[in-house]
C-alpha positions in Angstrom: -23.3 32.6 -12.3 -23.1 29.0 -13.5 -22.4 27.1 -16.7 -25.3 25.9 -18.8 -25.2 22.1 -18.3 -27.5 21.3 -21.2 -25.8 21.2 -24.6 -28.4 21.6 -27.3 -28.1 19.6 -30.5 -29.2 22.6 -32.5 -28.2 26.0 -31.4 -28.0 29.4 -33.1 -24.7 31.2 -33.4 -25.9 33.9 -31.1 -26.9 31.4 -28.5 -23.6 29.7 -28.9 -21.7 33.0 -28.4 -23.8 33.8 -25.3 -22.9 30.4 -23.8 -19.2 30.7 -24.5 -19.1 34.2 -23.1 -20.9 33.1 -20.0 -18.3 30.3 -19.7 -15.4 32.7 -20.1 -16.9 35.1 -17.5 -17.0 32.1 -15.1 -13.4 31.2 -15.8 -12.3 34.8 -15.2 -14.3 35.1 -12.1 -12.8 32.0 -10.6 -9.3 33.1 -11.6 -9.8 36.5 -10.0 -11.0 34.8 -6.8 -7.8 32.8 -6.8 -5.6 35.8 -7.3 -7.4 37.9 -4.7 -7.6 35.0 -2.4 -3.8 34.6 -2.4 -3.4 38.3 -1.4 -5.8 37.8 1.5 -3.6 35.1 2.8 -0.5 37.1 2.5 -2.1 40.0 4.3 -3.1 37.7 7.2 -6.8 37.7 6.9 -6.7 34.0 5.9 -4.4 31.4 7.2 -3.7 29.3 4.1 -4.7 29.2 0.5 -4.8 26.5 -2.1 -6.6 27.4 -5.3 -7.9 26.1 -8.6 -6.3 28.5 -10.9 -5.1 26.9 -14.2 -7.9 24.3 -14.1 -10.8 26.6 -15.0 -11.7 25.7 -18.6 -11.7 21.9 -18.2 -13.9 22.2 -15.1 -16.4 24.2 -17.0 -16.5 21.5 -19.6 -17.0 18.9 -16.9 -19.8 20.9 -15.3 -21.8 20.8 -18.6 -21.8 17.0 -18.4 -22.7 16.8 -14.7 -26.4 16.2 -14.1 -28.8 16.2 -11.1 -28.2 13.2 -9.0 -24.5 12.9 -9.9 -21.8 13.0 -7.2 -18.4 14.6 -7.1 -15.5 13.2 -5.1 -12.7 15.6 -5.7 -9.6 17.3 -4.4 -9.0 20.9 -3.5 -8.7 22.4 -7.0 -12.3 22.2 -8.1 -13.6 25.7 -7.3 -14.5 26.6 -10.9 -16.6 23.4 -11.2 -18.5 24.2 -8.0 -19.2 27.7 -9.3 -20.3 26.3 -12.7 -22.9 24.0 -11.1 -24.2 26.9 -9.0 -22.9 25.7 -5.6 -20.3 28.3 -4.9 -20.6 32.1 -5.1 -17.8 34.7 -4.8 -18.9 35.5 -1.3 -18.9 31.8 -0.3 -15.5 31.3 -1.8 -14.1 34.1 0.5 -16.2 33.0 3.5 -14.4 29.6 3.2 -11.0 31.4 3.1 -11.9 33.4 6.2 -13.3 30.2 8.0 -16.7 31.8 8.7 -18.4 29.5 11.2 -21.9 30.4 9.9 -23.2 27.6 7.7 -25.4 30.1 5.8 -22.3 32.1 4.9 -19.9 29.2 4.4 -22.1 26.2 3.4 -19.1 23.9 2.6 -18.0 23.3 6.2 -18.8 26.3 8.3 -15.1 27.1 8.6 -14.1 23.6 9.7 -12.0 23.0 6.6 -9.6 25.2 4.7 -10.8 26.9 1.6 -10.9 24.7 -1.5 -12.7 21.9 0.3 -16.2 21.6 -1.1 -19.5 19.9 -0.2 -23.2 20.1 -0.9 -26.0 19.5 1.6 -27.4 15.9 1.5 -29.3 16.5 4.8 -31.8 19.0 6.0 -31.6 20.8 9.3 -33.0 17.8 11.1 -30.4 15.5 9.7 -32.8 13.8 7.3 -32.1 13.0 3.6 -33.0 15.6 1.0 -33.9 14.5 -2.5 -30.4 13.9 -3.9 -31.8 13.2 -7.4 -33.0 16.8 -7.6 -29.7 18.4 -7.0 -26.0 18.3 -8.0 -24.0 16.7 -5.3 -20.5 16.9 -4.0 -19.2 14.6 -1.2 -17.2 16.5 1.3 -13.5 16.9 0.4 -10.6 15.8 2.5 -7.0 17.0 2.3 -5.1 13.7 2.3 -3.9 13.1 -1.3 -5.9 10.4 -3.1 -8.0 9.9 0.0 -11.1 10.9 -2.1 -10.6 7.9 -4.4 -12.0 5.0 -2.3 -15.1 7.0 -1.5 -15.5 7.7 -5.2 -15.7 4.0 -5.9 -18.6 3.6 -3.4 -20.5 6.6 -4.8 -20.3 5.0 -8.3 -21.2 1.5 -7.0 -24.4 2.8 -5.5 -25.7 3.5 -9.0 -25.0 -0.1 -9.9 -26.9 -1.3 -6.9 -29.8 1.0 -7.5 -30.1 -0.2 -11.1 -29.8 -3.9 -10.4 -31.2 -4.7 -7.0 -35.0 -4.9 -6.7 -37.1 -3.7 -3.7 -35.1 -0.6 -2.7 -36.9 2.6 -2.2 -34.9 4.8 -4.5 -37.1 7.9 -4.1 -34.5 10.4 -2.9 -31.4 8.6 -4.1 -31.5 7.3 -7.7 -33.3 7.3 -11.0 -32.6 3.8 -12.3 -28.9 4.0 -11.4 -28.3 6.7 -14.1 -26.1 8.8 -11.8 -22.3 9.1 -12.5 -19.7 9.6 -9.8 -17.1 12.0 -10.9 -13.6 12.1 -9.3 -10.7 14.5 -9.7 -7.1 14.0 -8.7 -3.8 15.8 -9.4 -1.3 13.9 -11.6 1.2 13.6 -8.8 -1.3 12.1 -6.4 -1.9 9.2 -8.9 1.4 7.9 -7.3 -0.6 7.0 -4.2 -1.6 3.4 -3.5 -5.2 4.5 -2.9 -5.4 5.6 -6.6 -4.2 2.4 -8.0 -6.3 0.3 -5.6 -9.4 2.3 -6.7 -8.7 2.2 -10.4 -8.3 -1.6 -10.2 -11.5 -2.1 -8.1 -13.6 0.1 -10.4 -12.4 -1.8 -13.4 -13.4 -5.1 -11.8 -16.8 -3.8 -10.6 -17.6 -1.9 -13.8 -19.2 1.1 -12.2 -20.2 4.5 -13.6 -17.2 6.4 -12.5 -15.4 9.2 -14.4 -12.0 10.2 -13.0 -10.3 13.4 -14.2 -6.5 13.6 -13.8 -5.5 17.3 -13.7 -1.9 17.1 -15.1 0.2 20.2 -14.7 3.5 18.2 -14.6 4.2 18.9 -11.0 3.4 17.6 -7.5 4.1 20.7 -5.3 7.7 21.4 -6.5 8.5 17.9 -7.8 8.4 17.2 -11.5 6.4 14.4 -13.1 9.6 12.5 -14.0 10.0 11.8 -10.3 6.4 10.9 -9.8 5.2 8.7 -12.7 6.7 6.1 -14.9 7.0 7.5 -18.4 5.7 10.8 -16.9 2.3 9.8 -18.2 -0.4 8.2 -16.1 -2.7 7.3 -19.1 0.2 5.7 -20.9 1.0 3.3 -18.1 -2.7 2.5 -17.6 -3.3 1.6 -21.2 -3.7 -2.1 -20.1 -6.9 -1.0 -18.4 -8.4 0.1 -21.8 -11.5 -2.0 -22.5 -11.6 -4.0 -25.8 -13.3 -6.9 -27.4 -11.5 -9.3 -25.1 -12.8 -7.9 -21.8 -14.1 -5.1 -19.6 -12.0 -2.2 -18.5 -11.8 1.5 -18.8 -12.5 4.0 -21.6 -9.5 6.3 -21.5 -9.5 9.8 -23.0 -6.6 12.3 -23.4 -7.2 15.9 -24.0 -5.3 19.2 -23.6 -6.6 21.3 -20.7 -6.5 24.5 -22.7 -8.7 23.3 -25.6 -12.2 24.4 -24.8 -14.2 22.8 -27.7 -12.3 19.4 -27.4 -12.8 19.4 -23.6 -16.6 19.8 -24.0 -16.7 17.0 -26.5 -14.7 14.6 -24.4 -16.7 15.2 -21.2 -20.0 14.7 -23.1 -18.8 11.4 -24.5 -17.4 10.3 -21.1 -20.7 11.1 -19.5 -22.8 9.2 -22.0 -20.6 6.1 -22.0 -20.4 5.9 -18.2 -24.0 6.8 -17.5 -25.6 4.5 -20.0 -23.3 1.4 -19.9 -21.8 1.7 -16.4 -18.3 1.8 -17.7 -15.5 3.5 -15.7 -13.8 6.3 -17.6 -10.5 8.1 -17.1 -9.9 11.5 -18.6 -6.2 12.5 -18.6 -6.4 16.3 -18.9 -2.9 17.3 -20.0 -0.9 20.5 -20.5 -2.5 22.3 -17.6 -0.8 25.1 -15.6 -0.8 26.2 -12.0 -0.2 30.0 -12.3 0.4 30.7 -8.6 2.2 27.5 -7.7 1.0 24.8 -5.3 -0.2 27.1 -2.5 0.4 30.3 -0.6 3.2 28.7 1.3 5.6 28.9 -1.7 6.4 30.4 -5.1 6.6 28.3 -8.2 9.4 30.5 -9.5 11.6 28.6 -7.2 11.3 25.3 -9.1 10.2 26.2 -12.6 12.7 27.5 -15.2 12.1 30.4 -17.5 11.1 28.3 -20.4 8.4 26.5 -18.4 7.1 29.8 -17.0 7.0 31.2 -20.5 5.1 28.2 -21.8 2.6 28.4 -18.9 2.0 32.0 -19.6 1.1 31.2 -23.3 -0.9 28.0 -22.6 -2.8 29.1 -19.6 -6.3 27.7 -20.3 -8.0 31.1 -19.8 -5.5 32.8 -22.2 -6.0 30.1 -24.8 -9.8 30.3 -24.5 -9.7 34.0 -24.8 -7.6 33.9 -28.0 -9.9 31.2 -29.4 -12.9 33.4 -28.8 -11.3 36.3 -30.7 -10.1 34.1 -33.5 -13.6 32.7 -34.0 -15.3 36.1 -33.9 -17.1 35.2 -30.6 -15.9 38.4 -29.0 -13.4 41.2 -29.5 -10.5 42.4 -27.5 -12.3 45.5 -26.4 -15.4 43.5 -25.2 -13.3 41.1 -23.3 -11.3 43.8 -21.6 -14.6 45.4 -20.4 -15.9 42.1 -19.2 -12.7 41.4 -17.3 -12.8 44.8 -15.7 -16.3 44.3 -14.4 -15.4 40.9 -13.0 -12.5 42.3 -11.1 -14.8 44.8 -9.5 -17.5 42.1 -8.7 -14.9 39.9 -7.1 -13.5 42.7 -5.0 -17.0 43.6 -3.9 -17.8 39.9 -3.1 -14.6 39.7 -1.0 -15.6 42.8 1.0 -19.1 41.5 1.6 -17.7 38.2 2.8 -15.2 39.9 5.1 -18.0 42.1 6.6 -20.2 39.0 7.2 -17.3 37.3 9.0 -16.0 40.2 11.1 -19.1 42.1 12.0 -20.6 39.5 14.4 -17.2 39.2 16.2 -17.0 43.0 16.5 -20.5 42.9 18.1 -19.3 40.2 20.5 -16.3 42.3 21.4 -18.5 45.3 22.1 -20.4 43.2 24.6 -17.2 42.1 26.2 -15.9 45.6 26.5 -19.1 46.7 28.2 -18.7 44.0 30.8 -15.0 44.8 31.3 -15.9 48.5 31.7 -18.3 47.7 34.5 -15.7 45.4 36.2 -13.0 48.2 36.0 -15.4 50.6 37.9 -16.1 48.1 40.6 -12.7 46.6 41.2 -9.7 47.8 43.2 -7.6 46.2 40.5 -9.2 48.3 37.8 -5.9 49.5 36.5 -4.8 46.0 35.5 -8.2 45.2 34.0 -8.0 48.4 32.0 -4.9 47.2 30.2 -6.6 44.0 29.2 -9.6 46.0 28.1 -7.6 48.5 26.0 -5.5 45.8 24.4 -8.7 44.0 23.3 -10.2 47.3 22.0 -7.0 48.1 20.0 -7.1 44.9 18.0 -8.3 46.0 14.5 -9.6 42.6 13.4 -10.2 40.6 16.6 -10.8 36.9 16.8 -13.0 35.1 19.3 -10.0 33.8 21.2 -8.9 37.4 21.8 -12.3 38.2 23.3 -12.4 35.1 25.5 -8.8 35.3 26.6 -9.2 38.9 27.8 -12.4 38.4 29.7 -11.2 35.2 31.3 -7.9 36.8 32.4 -9.9 39.7 33.9 -11.5 37.3 36.4 -8.1 36.6 37.9 -7.9 40.2 39.2 -11.3 40.0 41.0 -11.0 36.4 42.4 -11.3 37.7 46.0 -13.8 40.4 45.3 -17.6 40.3 45.3 -19.6 42.5 42.9 -22.5 42.5 40.5 -20.1 43.3 37.7 -18.1 40.2 38.5 -21.2 38.0 38.5 -22.3 39.5 35.2 -18.9 38.8 33.6 -18.9 35.3 34.9 -22.3 34.7 33.5 -21.4 36.3 30.2 -18.3 34.1 29.8 -20.4 31.0 30.6 -23.0 31.9 28.0 -20.5 33.0 25.4 -18.6 29.6 25.6 -21.9 27.7 25.4 -22.9 29.7 22.3 -19.5 29.7 20.6 -18.0 26.4 21.4 -20.5 24.4 19.3 -19.4 26.4 16.2 -16.2 24.5 16.4 -17.2 21.3 18.1 -20.7 20.2 17.2 -21.9 17.3 15.1 -19.1 14.8 15.8 -22.1 12.5 16.0 -25.6 12.8 14.7 -28.0 15.2 16.4 -31.0 13.7 14.6 -33.8 11.7 16.1 -32.2 8.6 14.5 -28.9 8.8 16.3 -27.6 5.5 17.7 -28.0 6.4 21.4 -31.7 7.2 20.8 -32.4 3.5 19.9 -34.1 1.7 22.8 -32.8 -1.7 23.8 -34.8 -4.8 23.0 -33.7 -7.9 24.8 -33.4 -11.2 23.1 -36.2 -13.6 24.2 -36.1 -17.4 24.4 -38.4 -20.3 24.2 -38.4 -22.5 27.4 -36.6 -25.2 25.5 -34.3 -22.9 23.5 -31.7 -24.7 21.5 -28.1 -24.1 22.1 -26.3 -23.4 18.8 -22.9 -22.2 17.6 -22.7 -18.4 18.0 -22.2 -18.0 14.2 -25.7 -19.5 13.6 -27.3 -16.7 15.6 -25.2 -14.2 13.6 -26.1 -15.9 10.3 -29.8 -16.1 10.9 -29.8 -12.5 12.1 -28.1 -11.3 8.9 -30.7 -13.2 6.9 -33.4 -11.3 8.8 -31.6 -8.0 8.1 -31.5 -8.7 4.4 -35.1 -9.6 4.4 -36.1 -6.5 6.3 -33.8 -4.0 4.7 -33.6 -4.2 0.9 -31.0 -1.4 0.9 -28.7 -3.5 3.2 -25.7 -5.3 1.6 -22.4 -6.8 2.9 -19.1 -7.3 1.1 -15.6 -8.2 1.9 -12.9 -10.8 1.4 -14.6 -14.3 1.3 -17.9 -12.8 2.4 -19.9 -14.0 -0.5 -19.5 -17.5 -2.0 -18.2 -19.3 1.2 -20.2 -17.1 3.6 -17.2 -15.5 5.3 -14.3 -17.4 6.9 -16.3 -18.2 10.0 -19.6 -18.9 8.2 -21.5 -16.0 9.7 -22.9 -15.4 6.2 -23.3 -19.0 5.2 -25.7 -19.5 2.3 -26.8 -15.9 2.1 -25.3 -15.1 -1.3 -27.4 -17.9 -2.8 -30.5 -16.4 -1.2 -29.9 -12.7 -1.8 -27.6 -12.6 -4.8 -24.0 -11.6 -5.5 -24.7 -7.8 -5.5 -26.0 -7.9 -1.9 -23.7 -10.5 -0.4 -20.4 -10.2 -2.4 -16.8 -11.1 -2.5 -14.1 -8.5 -3.0 -10.5 -8.5 -3.8 -7.8 -8.2 -1.2 -8.0 -4.5 -0.8 -9.2 -3.2 2.6 -9.0 0.5 1.8 -11.4 0.4 -1.1 -13.7 -2.0 0.8 -14.0 0.8 3.3 -14.4 3.3 0.5 -17.2 1.3 -1.1 -19.0 1.5 2.2 -18.5 5.2 2.7 -19.7 6.1 -0.8 -22.7 3.8 -0.8 -23.7 5.0 2.7 -23.5 8.6 1.5 -26.1 7.7 -1.2 -28.7 6.2 1.1 -27.7 2.5 1.1 -26.9 0.6 4.2 -23.6 -1.2 3.6 -21.8 -3.5 5.9 -18.1 -3.5 4.9 -16.3 -6.5 6.2 -12.6 -6.2 7.1 -11.6 -9.9 7.6 -9.5 -9.4 10.7 -9.0 -6.6 13.1 -5.3 -6.7 12.3 -6.1 -5.9 8.6 -8.1 -2.8 9.6 -4.8 -0.9 9.6 -4.9 -0.8 5.8 -8.2 1.1 6.1 -7.5 3.1 9.3 -6.4 6.2 7.5 -9.7 6.5 5.6 -11.7 5.6 8.8 -9.9 8.4 10.6 -9.6 11.1 7.9 -12.8 10.5 6.0 -15.6 8.4 7.6 -15.0 9.7 11.2 -15.2 13.3 10.1 -18.0 13.3 7.5 -20.7 14.6 9.8 -18.4 16.9 11.7 -16.7 18.5 8.7 -20.1 19.3 7.1 -21.6 20.5 10.3 -24.3 17.9 10.1 -25.2 18.2 6.4 -23.7 14.9 5.2 -23.6 11.5 6.8 -22.3 8.0 6.0 -23.9 5.4 8.3 -21.5 2.7 7.4 -21.2 -0.4 9.6 -17.7 -1.9 9.6 -17.7 -5.5 10.5 -14.5 -7.2 11.7 -13.3 -9.9 14.0 -10.3 -10.3 16.3 -8.7 -10.9 19.7 -7.3 -14.0 21.4 -6.1 -16.0 18.4 -2.6 -17.2 17.6 0.2 -15.4 15.8 1.5 -11.9 15.2 -0.8 -11.0 12.3 -4.2 -12.4 13.5 -4.3 -11.6 17.2 -3.6 -7.9 17.4 -5.6 -5.6 19.7 -5.1 -2.2 18.2 -8.0 -0.7 20.2 -6.1 2.1 21.8 -5.0 3.3 18.4 -8.4 2.8 16.9 -10.2 4.6 19.7 -8.0 7.7 19.4 -8.1 7.8 15.6 -11.7 7.3 14.9 -13.6 9.7 17.1 -16.9 10.1 15.3 -17.3 6.4 14.7 -18.9 4.2 17.4 -16.6 1.4 18.6 -18.5 -1.7 19.8 -16.9 -4.8 21.3 -19.6 -7.5 21.9 -18.7 -10.5 24.1 -20.7 -13.0 22.0 -22.6 -13.3 18.8 -26.0 -12.5 20.3 -24.7 -9.2 21.5 -23.1 -8.6 18.1 -26.3 -9.4 16.2 -28.1 -6.9 18.5 -25.6 -4.2 17.6 -26.3 -4.7 13.9 -30.0 -4.4 14.5 -29.5 -1.2 16.5 -27.3 0.4 14.0 -29.5 -0.3 11.1 -32.2 1.8 12.8 -29.8 4.6 13.4 -27.9 7.0 11.1 -24.3 6.8 12.4 -21.2 4.8 11.4 -19.8 2.1 13.7 -17.1 -0.5 14.0 -18.2 -3.9 15.4 -15.4 -6.2 16.5 -16.7 -9.7 16.8 -14.9 -12.2 19.1 -12.8 -14.4 16.8 -12.9 -17.3 19.1 -16.6 -17.1 19.8 -18.2 -18.4 16.6 -18.2 -22.0 17.7 -19.1 -21.4 21.3 -22.7 -22.4 22.2 -25.3 -19.8 22.8 -29.1 -20.1 23.3 -30.9 -19.2 20.1 -33.3 -16.3 20.6 -36.8 -16.5 19.2 -36.9 -12.8 18.1 -34.0 -12.9 15.7 -33.7 -9.7 13.8 -35.7 -7.7 16.4 -33.6 -7.6 19.5 -31.3 -4.6 19.9 -28.1 -4.2 22.0 -28.0 -0.6 23.4 -25.0 1.6 22.4 -23.1 3.3 25.2 -24.5 1.0 27.9 -22.4 -1.4 30.1 -23.8 -4.7 31.5 -23.0 -6.0 35.0 -22.8 -9.8 34.4 -21.7 -10.7 38.0 -22.5 -9.0 41.2 -19.7 -8.5 43.8 -18.6 -6.6 46.9 -14.8 -6.3 47.0 -13.6 -5.1 43.7 -15.0 -4.1 40.2 -13.5 -5.9 37.3 -14.0 -4.1 33.9 -13.3 -5.7 30.5 -14.8 -6.6 27.2 -14.8 -9.0 24.3 -13.0 -12.3 24.5 -10.9 -11.4 27.6 -14.2 -11.0 29.5 -14.6 -14.8 29.5 -11.3 -15.1 31.3 -12.4 -12.4 33.8 -15.6 -14.4 34.5 -13.6 -17.5 35.1 -11.1 -15.7 37.4 -14.1 -14.2 39.4 -15.3 -17.7 40.1 -11.9 -18.8 41.3 -11.5 -15.6 43.4 -14.7 -16.4 45.2 -13.1 -19.7 46.4 -10.6 -17.6 48.4 -13.2 -15.2 49.7 -12.9 -12.4 47.2 -16.2 -11.2 45.7 -15.6 -9.5 42.4 -18.2 -7.6 40.4 -17.7 -8.1 36.6 -18.8 -5.5 34.1 -18.9 -5.9 30.4 -18.1 -2.5 28.7 -19.8 -3.6 25.4 -19.4 -0.1 23.9 -16.0 1.6 24.1 -17.2 4.7 22.2 -19.5 6.0 23.5 -18.5 4.8 26.9 -21.0 4.0 29.8 -23.4 6.9 29.2 -25.4 5.9 32.3 -22.3 6.0 34.5 -23.0 2.5 35.9 -19.3 1.8 36.5 -19.0 4.6 39.0 -22.1 3.2 40.8 -20.3 -0.1 41.1 -17.2 1.6 42.5 -19.3 3.4 45.1 -20.1 -0.1 46.4 -16.8 -2.0 45.9 -14.3 1.0 46.3 -11.8 -0.7 44.1 -11.4 -1.1 40.3 -9.3 -3.1 37.8 -9.4 -2.8 34.1 -8.4 -6.0 32.2 -7.6 -5.6 28.6 -5.7 -7.5 25.9 -4.5 -4.2 24.3 -1.0 -3.0 25.3 -0.4 -0.9 28.3 -1.4 2.7 27.7 -3.9 1.6 25.0 -7.6 1.0 25.6 -7.1 0.3 29.3 -5.7 3.8 29.7 -8.7 5.2 27.8 -11.1 3.3 30.0 -9.4 4.4 33.2 -9.5 8.0 32.1 -13.2 7.7 31.4 -13.8 6.2 34.8 -11.6 8.6 36.8 -11.9 11.9 34.9 -15.3 11.7 33.2 -17.2 9.8 35.9 -15.2 11.2 38.9 -14.9 7.8 40.4 -11.7 8.7 42.3 -13.7 9.9 45.2 -14.9 6.4 45.9 -11.6 4.6 45.7 -9.9 3.0 48.8 -7.2 1.4 46.7 -5.1 2.5 43.7 -7.0 1.9 40.5 -5.2 -0.8 38.5 -4.9 -1.8 34.8 -3.9 -5.3 33.6 -2.9 -5.2 30.0 -0.8 -7.2 27.5 2.9 -7.2 27.0 4.1 -4.6 24.4 4.7 -7.2 21.7 2.3 -9.2 19.5 1.7 -12.8 20.5 4.0 -15.5 19.2 2.3 -18.4 17.4 0.4 -21.0 19.3 -1.7 -21.0 22.5 1.4 -20.5 24.6 2.1 -17.3 22.7 -1.3 -15.9 23.8 -0.8 -17.1 27.4 2.6 -15.4 27.8 1.5 -12.2 26.0 -2.0 -11.3 27.1 -3.7 -11.5 30.5 -4.5 -15.0 31.5 -6.9 -16.3 34.1 -4.0 -16.7 36.5 -2.7 -13.2 35.8 -6.1 -11.8 36.6 -6.5 -13.9 39.7 -3.1 -12.9 41.1 -3.5 -9.2 40.2 -6.8 -9.0 42.0 -5.4 -11.1 44.9 -2.5 -8.7 45.2 -4.9 -5.7 45.6 -6.7 -7.5 48.4 -3.3 -8.5 50.0 -2.5 -4.8 50.2 -5.9 -4.1 51.8 -5.7 -7.0 54.3 -2.4 -9.0 54.3 -3.6 -11.2 57.2 -6.6 -12.6 55.4 -4.8 -12.6 52.0 -1.2 -13.6 52.6 1.2 -13.1 49.8 1.0 -15.7 47.0 4.5 -15.5 45.5 
């Protein structure tokens, strides 16, 4: 069942009645799903429930204005809308509640997100784009409040780019930029900074974005008087209203229980935004939340009797029902019969969804019990295994962890025995884990043929008399080649446009390619990232520039919660191949010389983290990533833009491989591992160490995530038998990550004759000035002395103590 999205200009009364009745059926269906869903949580079949009850009627009105090619970026109350556009069935609603791991049963996330988090499939089974203009689209939801807002900005901006930039192949992505990006947010979440940052940015950019604020006067249990000035978000945003003096927003206010007015408002909002690329805010007021915020609490605890009585009367479904009766669209008797049939349909859908969820697990348990029965017969410890077997068999509604726990524990009782039954159980457990684990772990990165690690390296080539130029020239010329080769590529950030970025890596490119492709933004890192996420989800190839690595903290929440999880949380059915460009390391002062790599690495799994040592390497990474379909963070060396490098003659074509280290100096005594700006100090220290007879091998990591896929570092350790990681991040940060990769992933411990060492920064940020850097982060002398001390411990005679 779905709402008819096409409002006819001329319609018979009978057709009108049929459409209204269909809408009411949809509203009641969604409400019954919410009510029954809550019961399923309370009975224990589902872990947590958060539902869209009370928002049904406005979402049906919204669905009528939503067209093919449009995108939604919403929050976890939009189930009625998803039903209305034909993207959510009763069975799928409950499959999401039960966390069914089968994408065919639970197409939103295959059980990776809690119910109420919705997505459509932008990609086919091979990870390639579908025709997004031929379907209604929902970007994958996230739970962090207002976290959907920055992405919404990018989804809307994509339409502006497609309408106004020539040369882009828009086949699967846009029809003249006519698509609207629709956002939803609860009234309380408009208190978040991400909301205000996005509202401001969309007003500046003038993009086709319509944001609905669902206002039920509460944020969980906290009333609007504690949330919003004047208790009215549209009132305090009146200054954004467009007028004859300047661009801005169109702002509508409408009561969420008024069915005909809602339809009118959403149709007008769609027309204004779609045709003129004007952002619109719809403040949907006087909504209710009949079951409270979630299954973890009751709203009777914080709403008084008067409020509860008002909600009962002004429930949108109740009001729509009464309006239908008052206008002779239906009768009480007809509606009672309809409601009875819907209750039955929802119960049947719930039962079907539960059967689809539990039956495969029951079959898996049956297999496990058969293996355990055979083991019981063959083992002298059969009595103990029998208890495990019977306990598993007694679980009425088993989970996969119950099956695996029982079978793995059974092996403990036969550890000293040999039998065919034991071998069969071991093999069964191995195969079961291989089959089941991907249901929960797959698609952190792309599985397609376009994935970054599939891209073959292309080395830079040089003329015999190659000119030495500032590194930023190589970067600039490579970006020019990118914009010539990829019409869908664009870059944006603070100072990126008119002046060509603060280090001139984009010098002159705005003049050549226009302000839409090489653009300046406001000082607003979170929505810079959001622009990139949304545009990447719609087929563009954005490069979002965060001016300094220190500033990435403003965007880190979105990198972690949204971008890094897009592919994973849709089980490979959405992607956002955004490139994040930043610069950092080895400069002066607390706010421009941070090295937050340890935090970044642990928070952005799902995004490649690349740390080139010079601009040629950086340019090669951009070229590689633009041939791939995955997101990445590139950290350029802040003190490398003016250093001289030979200019390649294949600018725009050479590619730096991802996940591959480079040995830049051969050695015999110890392996020194580092990256970025610090690597230059390591190289200098290695030369000085050679003067005292210590031969150090120097390896440039280049790619922190993924890390050394060819395991070249362990090959070096097999030769040198010693390793030191030198890093300007604090102790326990990236150096700890690198050491873990070497010791535990590459098993390099077996080759070590000396304790593995890390040399990292002091726990504070550098004070201003070069001395601040010297006394905070590893210096050449620090590296020399640390390596010398290792060799002193090996051979104190040849290497007497320095100090």
